[in-house]
N, C-alpha and C positions, 0 to 999 in steps of 0.2 A: 424736836429734831427730826429731820427728814431721813427716812430709811433708804438705803441703797438697795436697788434690785440686783440680784445676782444675774450675771449674764450667762446664758446657756448657749452652747454651740447649736447651730442649725443642723449639723450633721448628726444623725442618731448613731448610737453605738453599733447597731447592726450594719449601717451603711459604711461606717469607718472600718469595721472588720472586713467587709468585702474588699475595700481598697488595699488594706495592708496585711490582710490574712492573719491578724492577731486581735485579741480583745483589747479595747482601748478605754482608758479612763477619760475623765472630762478634759484634762489638759492635752491628752493625745488627740482627742476629737477636735479640739481647737486647732492643733497643729495641722491635722488633715484638712480642716476647713480653710485655714490660711494658705496652705499649699495649693489647694484647688482654686482659691481666689486669685493667687498669683498666676497660676496656669491660664485661667480665663483672661486675665488682664494682659498677660504677655503675648497671648496668641489670638486675641480677639475672638474667643470662643463664646458661645451663648452663655448668659449668666446662670442658666438652669444647672449647668455642670457643677456649680458650687452651692447649689440649693439643697432643699430637703431630699429630693430624689436624685441626688448627684450621680449615683452609680448607674441607674437606668438612663439618665440623661446623657451620660458619657457615651453609652452604647447607641443611643438614639442619634446623636449628632456627629459622631466620629466614625470613621471606617474601623473595621475590626483590627487592622494593622496598627492604626493610630491608638486605639484603645489599649492594645497590648503594650505599646511603647510607654504610654502614660502609666499604666499599672506597674510595669517594670521599674520605671523611674521613681514613682512615689514609694514603692517598696524598698528600693535601694537607698533612698534618702531618709526613710523613717527611722527616727532614733530608737534604739533598742532599750 
């Protein structure tokens, strides 16, 4: 019988914590990753923003004002 490989989020717990300012378990890291994927697809942002170095890529590709808006939005929508 073939074994299933467990899927791991691309976003590390440290990166997820930078986005939501809270420690994140695996399911919360998946939530952050999906939220960022939706952000990238909805706004035609570079795909690096939902990759391994998402937090630094966000600051690299967006203006400081846009970064602040994104961080405020993800933090307000993050499930407690």
